[in-house]
C-alpha positions as a Markdown table, in Angstrom:
| # | Residue | x | y | z |
|---|---|---|---|---|
| 1 | Met | 0.0 | 0.0 | 0.0 |
| 2 | Glu | 1.4 | 3.4 | -0.9 |
| 3 | Ile | 1.2 | 6.2 | 1.6 |
| 4 | Ser | 1.2 | 10.0 | 0.6 |
| 5 | Ser | 3.8 | 12.3 | 2.2 |
| 6 | Ala | 1.0 | 14.8 | 3.0 |
| 7 | Ser | -0.8 | 12.1 | 5.1 |
| 8 | Leu | 2.4 | 11.1 | 6.8 |
| 9 | Leu | 3.0 | 14.6 | 8.0 |
| 10 | Thr | -0.3 | 14.6 | 9.9 |
| 11 | His | 0.6 | 11.3 | 11.7 |
| 12 | Arg | -2.9 | 10.1 | 10.8 |
| 13 | Ser | -2.3 | 8.1 | 7.6 |
| 14 | Phe | -2.3 | 4.5 | 8.8 |
| 15 | Thr | -5.8 | 4.2 | 10.4 |
| 16 | Ala | -7.4 | 2.4 | 7.4 |
| 17 | Ser | -4.4 | 0.1 | 6.9 |
| 18 | Phe | -4.1 | -1.4 | 10.4 |
| 19 | Ser | -5.3 | -4.9 | 10.8 |
| 20 | Cys | -6.2 | -4.1 | 14.4 |
| 21 | Ile | -8.7 | -1.5 | 13.2 |
| 22 | Ser | -10.5 | -4.1 | 11.1 |
| 23 | Leu | -10.3 | -6.6 | 13.9 |
| 24 | Ile | -11.6 | -4.4 | 16.6 |
| 25 | His | -13.9 | -1.5 | 15.8 |
| 26 | Gln | -12.9 | 1.7 | 17.6 |
| 27 | Ser | -15.9 | 3.7 | 18.7 |
| 28 | Ala | -15.6 | 7.4 | 19.3 |
| 29 | Ala | -14.8 | 8.4 | 22.9 |
| 30 | Pro | -16.8 | 11.1 | 24.7 |
| 31 | Lys | -15.0 | 14.4 | 25.0 |
| 32 | Met | -13.5 | 14.9 | 28.4 |
| 33 | Gly | -11.2 | 17.2 | 30.2 |
| 34 | Cys | -8.2 | 15.7 | 31.8 |
| 35 | Thr | -7.9 | 12.0 | 30.9 |
| 36 | Ser | -5.3 | 11.0 | 33.4 |
| 37 | Ser | -7.8 | 10.4 | 36.2 |
| 38 | Ile | -11.5 | 10.3 | 37.0 |
| 39 | Pro | -12.4 | 12.3 | 40.2 |
| 40 | Lys | -14.4 | 10.9 | 43.0 |
| 41 | Val | -18.1 | 11.0 | 42.4 |
| 42 | His | -20.5 | 12.9 | 44.7 |
| 43 | Cys | -24.1 | 11.4 | 44.7 |
| 44 | Thr | -27.1 | 13.3 | 46.0 |
| 45 | Val | -30.3 | 11.6 | 47.0 |
| 46 | Gly | -33.2 | 13.9 | 47.8 |
| 47 | Lys | -32.2 | 16.3 | 50.6 |
| 48 | Lys | -29.6 | 14.0 | 51.9 |
| 49 | Lys | -26.0 | 15.1 | 52.2 |
| 50 | Arg | -23.7 | 14.5 | 49.3 |
| 51 | Lys | -21.7 | 11.3 | 49.7 |
| 52 | Met | -18.2 | 10.9 | 48.3 |
| 53 | Met | -17.7 | 7.5 | 46.6 |
| 54 | Asn | -14.4 | 6.0 | 45.6 |
| 55 | Ile | -14.1 | 4.8 | 42.0 |
| 56 | Pro | -11.9 | 1.7 | 41.8 |
| 57 | Asn | -8.6 | 1.5 | 40.0 |
| 58 | Val | -8.4 | -1.3 | 37.4 |
| 59 | Val | -5.1 | -2.3 | 35.9 |
| 60 | Ile | -6.0 | -6.0 | 35.5 |
| 61 | Phe | -9.6 | -6.6 | 34.4 |
| 62 | Phe | -11.3 | -10.0 | 35.0 |
| 63 | Ser | -14.8 | -11.5 | 35.3 |
| 64 | Leu | -17.2 | -11.2 | 38.3 |
| 65 | Thr | -16.1 | -13.0 | 41.4 |
| 66 | Trp | -18.6 | -15.6 | 42.7 |
| 67 | Ile | -18.8 | -16.3 | 46.4 |
| 68 | Pro | -20.5 | -19.2 | 48.3 |
| 69 | Val | -23.9 | -18.7 | 49.9 |
| 70 | Gln | -24.1 | -20.1 | 53.5 |
| 71 | Leu | -25.6 | -23.6 | 53.6 |
| 72 | Asp | -26.7 | -25.9 | 56.4 |
| 73 | Leu | -24.8 | -29.0 | 55.3 |
| 74 | Arg | -25.6 | -30.8 | 58.6 |
| 75 | Arg | -29.2 | -31.4 | 57.7 |
| 76 | Ser | -28.6 | -32.8 | 54.3 |
| 77 | Leu | -25.5 | -34.9 | 55.1 |
| 78 | Arg | -26.5 | -36.2 | 58.6 |
| 79 | Gly | -26.3 | -40.0 | 58.7 |
| 80 | Leu | -24.2 | -40.2 | 55.5 |
| 81 | Ile | -20.8 | -39.0 | 56.6 |
| 82 | Pro | -19.3 | -38.5 | 60.1 |
| 83 | Leu | -20.6 | -35.5 | 62.1 |
| 84 | Asp | -17.1 | -34.0 | 62.6 |
| 85 | Leu | -16.5 | -34.0 | 58.8 |
| 86 | Ile | -19.9 | -32.3 | 58.3 |
| 87 | Gly | -19.0 | -29.8 | 60.9 |
| 88 | Arg | -15.7 | -28.9 | 59.2 |
| 89 | Leu | -17.3 | -28.6 | 55.8 |
| 90 | Ser | -20.1 | -26.5 | 57.0 |
| 91 | Thr | -18.1 | -24.2 | 59.2 |
| 92 | Leu | -15.3 | -23.6 | 56.7 |
| 93 | Arg | -17.7 | -22.9 | 53.8 |
| 94 | Asn | -19.8 | -20.6 | 55.8 |
| 95 | Gln | -16.7 | -18.8 | 57.0 |
| 96 | Ile | -15.7 | -18.2 | 53.5 |
| 97 | Ala | -19.1 | -16.9 | 52.7 |
| 98 | Phe | -19.1 | -14.5 | 55.6 |
| 99 | Val | -15.7 | -13.1 | 55.1 |
| 100 | Ala | -16.3 | -12.6 | 51.4 |
| 101 | Glu | -19.6 | -10.9 | 52.1 |
| 102 | Asp | -18.2 | -8.8 | 54.9 |
| 103 | Thr | -15.1 | -7.6 | 53.0 |
| 104 | Gly | -16.6 | -7.5 | 49.6 |
| 105 | Gly | -14.0 | -10.0 | 48.5 |
| 106 | Ser | -11.0 | -7.7 | 49.4 |
| 107 | Ala | -9.5 | -10.0 | 52.0 |
| 108 | Asp | -7.5 | -11.8 | 49.3 |
| 109 | Val | -4.9 | -13.5 | 51.5 |
| 110 | Glu | -7.4 | -14.7 | 54.2 |
| 111 | Leu | -9.9 | -16.0 | 51.6 |
| 112 | Gln | -7.1 | -17.8 | 49.7 |
| 113 | Arg | -6.0 | -19.5 | 52.8 |
| 114 | Met | -9.5 | -20.7 | 53.6 |
| 115 | Leu | -10.2 | -21.8 | 50.1 |
| 116 | Glu | -7.0 | -23.9 | 50.0 |
| 117 | Glu | -8.1 | -25.5 | 53.3 |
| 118 | Tyr | -11.7 | -26.1 | 52.0 |
| 119 | Leu | -10.8 | -27.6 | 48.6 |
| 120 | Pro | -9.3 | -30.9 | 49.9 |
| 121 | Leu | -12.6 | -31.4 | 51.9 |
| 122 | Val | -14.8 | -30.7 | 48.9 |
| 123 | Leu | -12.9 | -33.3 | 46.8 |
| 124 | Gly | -14.4 | -36.0 | 48.9 |
| 125 | Phe | -17.8 | -35.4 | 47.3 |
| 126 | Thr | -16.4 | -36.4 | 43.9 |
| 127 | Lys | -15.7 | -40.0 | 45.1 |
| 128 | Lys | -18.1 | -42.0 | 43.0 |
| 129 | Glu | -18.4 | -44.9 | 45.4 |
| 130 | Leu | -19.9 | -42.6 | 48.0 |
| 131 | Gly | -22.8 | -41.5 | 45.7 |
| 132 | Leu | -22.6 | -37.9 | 46.9 |
| 133 | Leu | -21.6 | -36.3 | 43.5 |
| 134 | Glu | -25.1 | -34.8 | 43.0 |
| 135 | Phe | -26.4 | -35.0 | 46.5 |
| 136 | Val | -25.7 | -31.5 | 47.8 |
| 137 | Glu | -27.2 | -28.4 | 46.1 |
| 138 | Phe | -24.3 | -25.9 | 46.2 |
| 139 | Lys | -25.3 | -22.2 | 46.2 |
| 140 | Trp | -23.1 | -19.4 | 44.9 |
| 141 | Arg | -23.8 | -15.7 | 44.1 |
| 142 | Ser | -22.0 | -13.0 | 42.1 |
| 143 | Leu | -20.0 | -10.4 | 44.0 |
| 144 | Glu | -19.9 | -7.2 | 42.0 |
| 145 | Glu | -20.1 | -3.4 | 42.2 |
| 146 | Arg | -23.9 | -3.3 | 42.4 |
| 147 | Arg | -24.1 | -0.5 | 44.8 |
| 148 | Gln | -21.5 | 1.6 | 43.0 |
| 149 | Ala | -23.2 | 1.2 | 39.7 |
| 150 | Arg | -26.6 | 2.2 | 41.2 |
| 151 | Ser | -25.0 | 5.2 | 42.8 |
| 152 | Leu | -23.6 | 6.4 | 39.5 |
| 153 | Leu | -26.6 | 5.8 | 37.3 |
| 154 | Asn | -30.3 | 6.6 | 37.9 |
| 155 | His | -31.6 | 3.8 | 35.8 |
| 156 | Ser | -31.9 | 0.1 | 36.3 |
| 157 | Leu | -29.0 | -2.0 | 35.3 |
| 158 | Asn | -28.5 | -5.6 | 34.4 |
| 159 | Leu | -25.7 | -5.7 | 36.9 |
| 160 | Val | -27.8 | -7.2 | 39.6 |
| 161 | Glu | -27.0 | -9.9 | 42.0 |
| 162 | Gln | -27.1 | -13.3 | 40.5 |
| 163 | Gln | -27.5 | -16.6 | 42.5 |
| 164 | Ile | -27.0 | -20.0 | 41.1 |
| 165 | Ile | -27.9 | -23.4 | 42.7 |
| 166 | Ile | -26.3 | -26.5 | 41.1 |
| 167 | Pro | -26.4 | -30.0 | 42.6 |
| 168 | Asn | -23.0 | -31.1 | 41.4 |
| 169 | Ser | -19.8 | -31.5 | 43.4 |
| 170 | Trp | -17.6 | -30.7 | 40.4 |
| 171 | Phe | -19.3 | -27.4 | 40.1 |
| 172 | Glu | -18.3 | -26.7 | 43.7 |
| 173 | Val | -14.7 | -27.5 | 42.8 |
| 174 | Leu | -14.9 | -25.3 | 39.7 |
| 175 | Ser | -16.3 | -22.4 | 41.7 |
| 176 | Val | -13.6 | -22.7 | 44.4 |
| 177 | Val | -10.7 | -22.8 | 41.9 |
| 178 | His | -12.3 | -19.9 | 39.9 |
| 179 | Met | -12.6 | -17.9 | 43.1 |
| 180 | Met | -9.0 | -18.6 | 43.9 |
| 181 | Ala | -8.0 | -17.3 | 40.4 |
| 182 | Met | -10.0 | -14.1 | 40.7 |
| 183 | Leu | -8.6 | -13.4 | 44.2 |
| 184 | Thr | -5.1 | -13.9 | 42.8 |
| 185 | Leu | -5.8 | -11.4 | 39.9 |
| 186 | Ser | -7.3 | -9.0 | 42.4 |
| 187 | Glu | -4.1 | -9.2 | 44.5 |
| 188 | Ala | -2.0 | -8.6 | 41.4 |
| 189 | Asn | -4.2 | -5.6 | 40.4 |
| 190 | Ser | -3.6 | -4.0 | 43.8 |
| 191 | Leu | 0.2 | -4.5 | 43.4 |
| 192 | Leu | 0.1 | -2.8 | 39.9 |
| 193 | Ile | -1.7 | 0.3 | 41.1 |
| 194 | Pro | 0.9 | 3.1 | 41.2 |
| 195 | Lys | 1.5 | 4.3 | 44.8 |
| 196 | Asp | 3.5 | 6.9 | 46.6 |
| 197 | Gln | 6.3 | 4.7 | 48.0 |
| 198 | Asp | 8.5 | 7.3 | 49.6 |
| 199 | Gly | 6.2 | 10.2 | 50.4 |
| 200 | Ser | 7.6 | 12.3 | 47.5 |
| 201 | Gly | 4.2 | 12.6 | 45.9 |
| 202 | Glu | 5.1 | 10.6 | 42.8 |
| 203 | Lys | 3.1 | 7.4 | 42.4 |
| 204 | Ile | 5.1 | 4.6 | 40.9 |
| 205 | Val | 5.0 | 0.8 | 40.8 |
| 206 | Ser | 8.0 | -0.7 | 42.4 |
| 207 | Ser | 10.1 | -3.4 | 40.7 |
| 208 | Asp | 9.2 | -5.8 | 43.6 |
| 209 | Cys | 5.5 | -5.2 | 43.1 |
| 210 | Met | 5.9 | -5.9 | 39.4 |
| 211 | Lys | 7.8 | -9.1 | 40.0 |
| 212 | Ser | 5.1 | -10.3 | 42.5 |
| 213 | Ala | 2.4 | -9.3 | 40.1 |
| 214 | Ile | 4.0 | -11.4 | 37.3 |
| 215 | Asp | 4.0 | -14.4 | 39.6 |
| 216 | Leu | 0.5 | -13.9 | 40.6 |
| 217 | Met | -0.8 | -13.5 | 37.0 |
| 218 | Leu | 1.0 | -16.7 | 35.9 |
| 219 | Lys | -0.5 | -18.5 | 38.9 |
| 220 | Ala | -4.0 | -17.2 | 38.1 |
| 221 | Ser | -3.6 | -18.2 | 34.4 |
| 222 | Gly | -2.7 | -21.7 | 35.5 |
| 223 | Leu | -5.7 | -21.9 | 37.8 |
| 224 | Leu | -8.1 | -20.9 | 35.0 |
| 225 | Glu | -6.3 | -23.2 | 32.5 |
| 226 | Phe | -6.9 | -26.0 | 35.0 |
| 227 | Cys | -10.6 | -25.2 | 35.2 |
| 228 | Val | -10.9 | -25.4 | 31.4 |
| 229 | Glu | -8.8 | -28.6 | 30.9 |
| 230 | Glu | -9.4 | -30.6 | 34.1 |
| 231 | Val | -12.7 | -29.5 | 35.8 |
| 232 | Leu | -15.2 | -28.6 | 33.1 |
| 233 | Ile | -14.8 | -32.0 | 31.5 |
| 234 | His | -16.5 | -33.6 | 34.6 |
| 235 | Leu | -19.6 | -31.6 | 34.2 |
| 236 | Pro | -22.4 | -33.3 | 32.2 |
| 237 | Pro | -24.1 | -31.2 | 29.4 |
| 238 | Asp | -27.2 | -30.5 | 31.4 |
| 239 | Ile | -25.1 | -29.0 | 34.2 |
| 240 | Leu | -22.9 | -27.0 | 31.8 |
| 241 | Lys | -26.0 | -25.2 | 30.6 |
| 242 | Met | -26.7 | -24.1 | 34.2 |
| 243 | Val | -23.1 | -22.8 | 34.8 |
| 244 | Pro | -23.0 | -18.9 | 34.8 |
| 245 | Gln | -21.3 | -17.2 | 31.9 |
| 246 | Asp | -18.4 | -16.1 | 34.1 |
| 247 | Leu | -17.4 | -19.7 | 34.6 |
| 248 | Cys | -17.9 | -20.8 | 31.0 |
| 249 | Lys | -15.0 | -22.2 | 28.9 |
| 250 | Glu | -14.7 | -19.2 | 26.6 |
| 251 | Leu | -14.4 | -16.7 | 29.4 |
| 252 | Leu | -12.1 | -18.7 | 31.5 |
| 253 | Lys | -9.8 | -19.2 | 28.6 |
| 254 | Ala | -9.9 | -15.5 | 27.7 |
| 255 | Ile | -8.9 | -14.4 | 31.1 |
| 256 | Ser | -6.1 | -17.0 | 31.3 |
| 257 | Val | -4.7 | -15.8 | 28.0 |
| 258 | Gln | -5.2 | -12.2 | 28.9 |
| 259 | Ala | -3.1 | -12.7 | 32.1 |
| 260 | Leu | -0.3 | -14.0 | 30.0 |
| 261 | Gly | -0.6 | -11.1 | 27.7 |
| 262 | Gln | -0.4 | -8.6 | 30.5 |
| 263 | Asn | 2.8 | -10.3 | 31.7 |
| 264 | Ala | 4.3 | -9.5 | 28.3 |
| 265 | Thr | 3.4 | -5.9 | 28.9 |
| 266 | Leu | 6.1 | -5.7 | 31.5 |
| 267 | Ser | 8.9 | -6.5 | 29.0 |
| 268 | Val | 10.8 | -4.1 | 26.7 |
| 269 | Lys | 11.6 | -6.7 | 24.1 |
| 270 | Arg | 10.0 | -6.7 | 20.6 |
| 271 | Arg | 9.4 | -10.4 | 20.7 |
| 272 | Leu | 7.2 | -10.2 | 23.8 |
| 273 | Ala | 5.5 | -7.1 | 22.5 |
| 274 | Cys | 4.5 | -9.0 | 19.4 |
| 275 | Glu | 3.5 | -12.0 | 21.5 |
| 276 | Glu | 1.3 | -9.7 | 23.5 |
| 277 | Val | -0.6 | -8.7 | 20.4 |
| 278 | Ser | -1.3 | -12.4 | 19.7 |
| 279 | Tyr | -2.4 | -13.1 | 23.3 |
| 280 | Phe | -5.0 | -10.3 | 23.2 |
| 281 | Glu | -6.2 | -11.4 | 19.7 |
| 282 | Gln | -6.7 | -14.8 | 21.2 |
| 283 | Ala | -8.5 | -13.4 | 24.2 |
| 284 | His | -10.8 | -11.3 | 22.0 |
| 285 | Phe | -11.6 | -14.4 | 19.9 |
| 286 | Cys | -12.6 | -16.3 | 23.1 |
| 287 | Leu | -14.8 | -13.5 | 24.3 |
| 288 | Ser | -16.5 | -13.0 | 21.0 |
| 289 | Gly | -18.2 | -16.3 | 21.5 |
| 290 | Cys | -19.9 | -15.2 | 24.7 |
| 291 | Asn | -23.3 | -13.5 | 25.1 |
| 292 | Pro | -22.7 | -9.7 | 24.7 |
| 293 | Ile | -25.9 | -8.7 | 26.6 |
| 294 | Asn | -24.0 | -8.8 | 29.9 |
| 295 | Pro | -22.7 | -5.2 | 30.5 |
| 296 | Tyr | -19.8 | -6.5 | 32.5 |
| 297 | Leu | -18.7 | -8.5 | 29.4 |
| 298 | Lys | -19.0 | -5.5 | 27.2 |
| 299 | Lys | -16.6 | -3.6 | 29.5 |
| 300 | His | -14.3 | -6.6 | 29.4 |
| 301 | Leu | -14.3 | -6.5 | 25.7 |
| 302 | Gln | -13.3 | -2.8 | 25.7 |
| 303 | Phe | -10.4 | -3.7 | 28.1 |
| 304 | Ile | -9.1 | -6.2 | 25.6 |
| 305 | Gln | -9.5 | -3.7 | 22.8 |
| 306 | Trp | -7.6 | -1.1 | 24.8 |
| 307 | Lys | -4.7 | -3.5 | 25.7 |
| 308 | Tyr | -4.6 | -4.9 | 22.1 |
| 309 | Leu | -4.0 | -1.4 | 20.6 |
| 310 | Glu | -1.5 | -0.5 | 23.3 |
| 311 | Ala | 0.4 | -3.8 | 22.7 |
| 312 | Lys | 0.4 | -3.2 | 18.9 |
| 313 | Ala | 1.7 | 0.3 | 19.5 |
| 314 | Ala | 4.6 | -1.1 | 21.5 |
| 315 | Ala | 5.3 | -3.8 | 19.0 |
| 316 | Tyr | 5.6 | -1.4 | 16.0 |
| 317 | Tyr | 7.8 | 1.0 | 18.1 |
| 318 | Tyr | 10.3 | -1.8 | 18.9 |
| 319 | His | 10.1 | -3.1 | 15.4 |
| 320 | Gly | 10.9 | 0.4 | 14.1 |
| 321 | Leu | 13.9 | 0.6 | 16.4 |
| 322 | Ile | 15.3 | -2.6 | 14.9 |
| 323 | Leu | 14.6 | -1.6 | 11.3 |
| 324 | Asp | 16.1 | 1.9 | 11.8 |
| 325 | Lys | 19.5 | 0.2 | 12.5 |
| 326 | Gly | 19.8 | -0.7 | 8.8 |
| 327 | Ser | 21.9 | 1.4 | 6.4 |
| 328 | Glu | 19.6 | 1.3 | 3.4 |
| 329 | Pro | 17.1 | 4.1 | 2.8 |
| 330 | Ser | 14.3 | 1.5 | 2.7 |
| 331 | Cys | 15.1 | 0.6 | 6.3 |
| 332 | His | 14.7 | 4.1 | 7.5 |
| 333 | Ile | 11.5 | 4.6 | 5.5 |
| 334 | Ser | 10.0 | 1.3 | 7.0 |
| 335 | Ala | 11.1 | 2.5 | 10.5 |
| 336 | Val | 9.4 | 5.8 | 10.1 |
| 337 | Cys | 6.2 | 4.0 | 9.0 |
| 338 | Cys | 6.4 | 1.9 | 12.1 |
| 339 | Phe | 6.9 | 4.8 | 14.4 |
| 340 | Leu | 4.0 | 6.7 | 12.9 |
| 341 | Ala | 1.9 | 3.6 | 13.1 |
| 342 | Ala | 2.8 | 3.2 | 16.8 |
| 343 | Asp | 1.8 | 6.9 | 17.4 |
| 344 | Glu | -1.5 | 6.4 | 15.8 |
| 345 | Leu | -2.2 | 3.2 | 17.7 |
| 346 | Leu | -1.2 | 4.8 | 21.0 |
| 347 | Ser | -3.6 | 7.6 | 20.3 |
| 348 | Asn | -6.4 | 5.2 | 19.6 |
| 349 | Ser | -5.6 | 3.1 | 22.7 |
| 350 | Lys | -5.9 | 6.2 | 24.9 |
| 351 | Lys | -9.4 | 6.8 | 23.5 |
| 352 | Thr | -10.4 | 3.2 | 24.0 |
| 353 | Cys | -9.0 | 3.3 | 27.6 |
| 354 | Leu | -11.3 | 6.2 | 28.3 |
| 355 | Ser | -14.3 | 4.4 | 26.8 |
| 356 | Phe | -13.5 | 1.4 | 28.9 |
| 357 | Cys | -13.3 | 3.4 | 32.2 |
| 358 | Leu | -16.6 | 5.2 | 31.5 |
| 359 | Ala | -18.4 | 1.9 | 30.7 |
| 360 | Val | -20.5 | 0.4 | 33.6 |
| 361 | Pro | -19.2 | -0.2 | 36.3 |
| 362 | Val | -17.2 | 3.0 | 36.1 |
| 363 | Thr | -13.5 | 2.7 | 36.9 |
| 364 | Arg | -10.6 | 5.2 | 37.1 |
| 365 | Val | -8.3 | 5.8 | 34.2 |
| 366 | Pro | -5.1 | 4.2 | 35.4 |
| 367 | Pro | -2.0 | 6.4 | 34.9 |
| 368 | Pro | 0.6 | 4.8 | 32.6 |
| 369 | Trp | 3.3 | 3.0 | 34.5 |
| 370 | Gly | 6.3 | 0.8 | 33.9 |
| 371 | Ile | 7.4 | 0.5 | 30.2 |
| 372 | Met | 4.1 | 2.1 | 28.9 |
| 373 | Lys | 4.8 | 5.2 | 30.9 |
| 374 | His | 8.1 | 5.4 | 29.0 |
| 375 | Leu | 6.5 | 4.7 | 25.7 |
| 376 | His | 3.7 | 7.2 | 26.2 |
| 377 | Lys | 6.4 | 9.9 | 26.0 |
| 378 | Lys | 8.8 | 8.2 | 23.7 |
| 379 | Ile | 6.6 | 7.1 | 20.8 |
| 380 | Pro | 5.3 | 10.6 | 19.9 |
| 381 | Glu | 8.8 | 12.0 | 20.3 |
| 382 | Ile | 10.5 | 9.4 | 18.1 |
| 383 | Ala | 7.8 | 9.5 | 15.5 |
| 384 | Ser | 8.1 | 13.3 | 15.1 |
| 385 | Arg | 11.9 | 13.2 | 15.1 |
| 386 | Lys | 12.3 | 10.4 | 12.6 |
| 387 | Leu | 9.8 | 12.0 | 10.3 |
| 388 | Gln | 11.8 | 15.2 | 10.3 |
| 389 | Met | 15.0 | 13.3 | 9.6 |
| 390 | Tyr | 13.7 | 11.0 | 6.9 |
| 391 | Gly | 10.8 | 12.9 | 5.4 |
| 392 | Tyr | 12.7 | 13.6 | 2.3 |
| 393 | Leu | 13.2 | 9.9 | 1.7 |
| 394 | Leu | 9.5 | 9.4 | 1.8 |
| 395 | Asp | 9.1 | 11.9 | -1.0 |
| 396 | Gln | 11.8 | 10.3 | -3.1 |
| 397 | Glu | 10.9 | 6.7 | -2.6 |
| 398 | Lys | 7.1 | 6.7 | -2.9 |
| 399 | Gly | 7.0 | 3.0 | -3.7 |
| 400 | Leu | 8.4 | 2.1 | -0.3 |
| 401 | Lys | 5.8 | 3.9 | 1.8 |
| 402 | Thr | 4.2 | 0.8 | 3.2 |
| 403 | Leu | 3.7 | -0.4 | 6.7 |
| 404 | Pro | 5.8 | -3.5 | 7.2 |
| 405 | Asp | 4.2 | -6.6 | 8.9 |
| 406 | Leu | 5.1 | -7.4 | 12.4 |
| 407 | Pro | 7.2 | -10.5 | 12.9 |
| 408 | Glu | 5.4 | -13.6 | 14.2 |
| 409 | Phe | 6.7 | -15.4 | 17.2 |
| 410 | Gln | 5.6 | -18.6 | 18.9 |
| 411 | Gln | 4.1 | -17.8 | 22.2 |
| 412 | Ser | 6.7 | -18.4 | 24.9 |
| 413 | Leu | 4.8 | -17.6 | 28.1 |
| 414 | Arg | 3.1 | -20.5 | 29.8 |
| 415 | Pro | 0.8 | -20.5 | 32.8 |
| 416 | Asp | 2.0 | -22.0 | 36.1 |
| 417 | Glu | 0.9 | -25.7 | 36.3 |
| 418 | Tyr | -1.7 | -26.4 | 38.9 |
| 419 | Glu | -2.8 | -29.6 | 40.4 |
| 420 | Leu | -5.6 | -30.4 | 42.8 |
| 421 | Pro | -4.4 | -31.0 | 46.4 |
| 422 | Ala | -4.8 | -34.5 | 47.9 |
| 423 | Met | -8.2 | -35.4 | 49.3 |
| 424 | Asp | -8.5 | -34.7 | 53.0 |
| 425 | Pro | -7.8 | -37.9 | 55.1 |
| 426 | Ala | -11.2 | -37.5 | 56.8 |
| 427 | Trp | -12.8 | -39.1 | 53.7 |
| 428 | Asp | -11.1 | -42.4 | 54.5 |
| 429 | Thr | -14.3 | -44.5 | 55.0 |
| 430 | Glu | -12.4 | -47.2 | 57.0 |
| 431 | Asn | -12.2 | -44.8 | 59.9 |
| 432 | Trp | -15.8 | -43.7 | 59.8 |
| 433 | Asp | -18.1 | -44.0 | 62.7 |
| 434 | Ile | -21.5 | -42.7 | 61.7 |
| 435 | Pro | -24.2 | -42.7 | 64.4 |
| 436 | Gly | -27.8 | -43.5 | 63.3 |
| 437 | Gln | -30.4 | -40.8 | 63.5 |
| 438 | Thr | -33.1 | -41.1 | 66.2 |
| 439 | Leu | -36.8 | -40.9 | 65.4 |
| 440 | Lys | -36.9 | -37.7 | 67.5 |
| 441 | Gln | -34.1 | -36.1 | 65.4 |
| 442 | His | -35.8 | -37.2 | 62.2 |
| 443 | Leu | -39.2 | -35.7 | 63.1 |
| 444 | Lys | -37.5 | -32.5 | 64.3 |
| 445 | Asp | -35.7 | -32.1 | 60.9 |
| 446 | Cys | -39.0 | -32.8 | 59.1 |
| 447 | Asp | -40.7 | -30.0 | 61.1 |
| 448 | Glu | -38.0 | -27.6 | 60.4 |
| 449 | Asp | -38.2 | -28.4 | 56.6 |
| 450 | Glu | -42.0 | -27.8 | 56.7 |
| 451 | Met | -41.5 | -24.4 | 58.5 |
| 452 | Glu | -39.0 | -23.3 | 55.9 |
| 453 | Thr | -41.3 | -24.3 | 53.0 |
| 454 | Glu | -44.1 | -22.3 | 54.6 |
């Protein structure tokens, strides 16, 4: 494709030629003032005082977190398994539900510890010889920014609390591992939010935080990959139809790949920048098969679009640096084309970022950090400088004014491998001592069931 010199001088000539623009449609962003942050929102209800509400910072976006709903397992399992095992299961599960509800899921470390303690106990339900696989109706509900969204908007949203009841023990395993993955990504997100480390007023992300976040994202990717490859296969077709969209194969795979892509963001190498483009292409492909009615999914797609454009800008910038090392005029022309492409992509990524943040539920525009903080300044500077240096070549060699293809690399990042823990020894039936239920206890349970039904 030939590119005119007049168009190059405007830094806006490559929009129609980018494969990313045809892959992902860029909608126009609303006009705003400062795009580096979104202020705290003040909500007024009637004559009540204005309340200041914090808008969350999002660096890593992921699906809704599902938390368990408290259950009385004693009643349904009495006489089938030992009472002490029932007590441990019921107590631990209800503790997880209480802490998640009480903290809004923010107690990442404590919840992770309890989930890791609970999972070996849950695995006992999957033992076929016990016949308990579909005996318990496990209840879970979505944990999302329902109150924030209602405070920001005056109309009804689809982001309402969802509750699911599925009588399958493998669904319980799926939900537990998924919750572990979401908590891991939540912890990584908190580490990647720029903070004032030394009281100087400048917010940065320390190298230690970045390293920890990388480990957490690889761990989360492995957990989600395990869900796709090792857990979903145990759910029969009728149960799979009941599983919420946030736990479906396509979404789990998309977030797993997305976590790998965001790891590549932390590198300054062309190879990983190009790999990042392919990761986000793959994540977009996975999400495209999901139902777009869910507003949360729409926001997720915008996040992928933003990161895709940002990744491609970085890839073209690094590709341009390598091409510019050549001595032939064609090398410099191709390099200039790459730099201008990077500048255009970066500009579009900023608009998409703003659209993402304004989508429900509203989130803050995260300030650039790490290598992207450097590229946000470097790409426009280099594009302008190189155009001034080699603009005359573009006029002389009109046949060379084409945007070179990015090199393709095999994806090198891999999720951390995850394996289920060993089943808790309490499920060893040889050591069981199960007391029989007296008639009085049975009649009492029946009365309580009737009262609940009424």
